[in-house]
ZAFI-104882 format. One record per residue (C-alpha): x, y, z. Coordinates in nm, 2 decimals, always signed. Layout:
REC      X      Y      Z
REC      X      Y      Z
...
//
This chain:
REC      X      Y      Z
REC  +0.00  +0.00  +0.00
REC  +0.14  +0.34  -0.10
REC  +0.06  +0.63  +0.11
REC  +0.02  +0.97  -0.05
REC  +0.16  +1.26  +0.15
REC  -0.06  +1.56  +0.12
REC  +0.07  +1.91  +0.05
REC  +0.02  +2.03  +0.41
REC  +0.19  +1.72  +0.56
REC  +0.41  +1.72  +0.87
REC  +0.72  +1.70  +0.65
REC  +0.64  +2.03  +0.48
REC  +0.56  +2.20  +0.82
REC  +0.88  +2.06  +0.97
REC  +1.09  +2.18  +0.67
REC  +0.93  +2.53  +0.70
REC  +1.01  +2.54  +1.07
REC  +1.37  +2.42  +1.03
REC  +1.43  +2.66  +0.74
REC  +1.32  +2.95  +0.95
REC  +1.54  +2.86  +1.24
REC  +1.84  +2.78  +1.02
REC  +1.81  +3.11  +0.83
REC  +1.77  +3.30  +1.16
REC  +2.08  +3.13  +1.30
REC  +2.28  +3.23  +0.99
REC  +2.15  +3.58  +1.02
REC  +2.26  +3.60  +1.38
REC  +2.60  +3.49  +1.26
REC  +2.61  +3.79  +1.03
REC  +2.51  +4.02  +1.31
REC  +2.77  +3.88  +1.55
REC  +3.03  +3.90  +1.28
REC  +2.96  +4.27  +1.26
REC  +3.01  +4.29  +1.64
REC  +3.35  +4.12  +1.59
REC  +3.46  +4.40  +1.37
REC  +3.39  +4.63  +1.66
REC  +3.60  +4.42  +1.90
REC  +3.33  +4.21  +2.07
REC  +3.09  +3.93  +2.02
REC  +3.34  +3.65  +1.97
REC  +3.17  +3.42  +2.22
REC  +2.83  +3.47  +2.06
REC  +2.97  +3.41  +1.71
REC  +3.14  +3.09  +1.82
REC  +2.82  +2.96  +1.99
REC  +2.62  +3.06  +1.68
REC  +2.84  +2.84  +1.47
REC  +2.72  +2.54  +1.67
REC  +2.36  +2.63  +1.62
REC  +2.42  +2.66  +1.24
REC  +2.57  +2.31  +1.24
REC  +2.29  +2.15  +1.44
REC  +2.01  +2.33  +1.25
REC  +2.19  +2.25  +0.92
REC  +2.19  +1.88  +1.00
REC  +1.83  +1.90  +1.10
REC  +1.74  +2.07  +0.78
REC  +1.92  +1.80  +0.58
REC  +1.73  +1.52  +0.76
REC  +1.39  +1.69  +0.71
REC  +1.47  +1.77  +0.35
REC  +1.55  +1.41  +0.28
REC  +1.22  +1.30  +0.45
REC  +1.03  +1.56  +0.25
REC  +1.19  +1.42  -0.07
REC  +1.19  +1.04  -0.02
REC  +0.88  +0.94  +0.17
REC  +0.72  +1.28  +0.12
REC  +0.75  +1.25  -0.26
REC  +0.85  +1.62  -0.30
REC  +1.14  +1.77  -0.49
REC  +1.49  +1.64  -0.42
REC  +1.69  +1.95  -0.49
REC  +1.62  +2.11  -0.15
REC  +1.79  +1.81  +0.01
REC  +2.10  +1.87  -0.21
REC  +2.10  +2.25  -0.13
REC  +2.06  +2.17  +0.24
REC  +2.36  +1.94  +0.23
REC  +2.55  +2.23  +0.06
REC  +2.44  +2.46  +0.34
REC  +2.56  +2.21  +0.61
REC  +2.89  +2.17  +0.44
REC  +2.94  +2.54  +0.39
REC  +2.87  +2.59  +0.76
REC  +3.16  +2.36  +0.84
REC  +3.39  +2.52  +0.59
REC  +3.29  +2.86  +0.75
REC  +3.39  +2.74  +1.09
REC  +3.72  +2.61  +0.96
REC  +3.80  +2.93  +0.78
REC  +3.68  +3.16  +1.06
REC  +3.89  +2.97  +1.31
REC  +4.20  +3.01  +1.10
REC  +4.14  +3.38  +1.03
REC  +4.09  +3.36  +0.65
REC  +3.85  +3.66  +0.64
REC  +3.89  +3.72  +0.27
REC  +3.71  +3.39  +0.20
REC  +3.50  +3.37  +0.52
REC  +3.29  +3.68  +0.45
REC  +3.19  +3.60  +0.09
REC  +3.12  +3.24  +0.18
REC  +2.90  +3.36  +0.46
REC  +2.70  +3.56  +0.22
REC  +2.66  +3.26  -0.01
REC  +2.55  +3.06  +0.29
REC  +2.29  +3.32  +0.38
REC  +2.17  +3.34  +0.02
REC  +2.12  +2.96  +0.00
REC  +1.94  +2.96  +0.34
REC  +1.70  +3.23  +0.22
REC  +1.64  +3.05  -0.11
REC  +1.53  +2.74  +0.08
REC  +1.32  +2.95  +0.32
REC  +1.14  +3.13  +0.03
REC  +1.09  +2.80  -0.15
REC  +0.94  +2.63  +0.16
REC  +0.69  +2.92  +0.22
REC  +0.59  +2.98  -0.14
REC  +0.46  +2.62  -0.18
//
């Protein structure tokens, strides 16, 4: 027996929630990065990286569930994997002080997160 997942399923709702939280976590990283330029916010920026990693992993899991059993598009799962991996690259680069790559990569991470958020809520 094949079950059809309806448009308003729990997978869609979960993806919307995780996309909002992940995008907010990435936005907080941008704000705390600005505080770093002023000489503060290092602790918050480091803690925020952990939140981005955890929420990025949650987003990958929910995106895969949305795709495979949920019978929705598969590309959000791939983009979510990219967001997760970029988050780890960001941590590595930020920890080593490579700001010339860290900042543009952070902007790309934010752009991908917003893209997924918009896609989730326009459905």
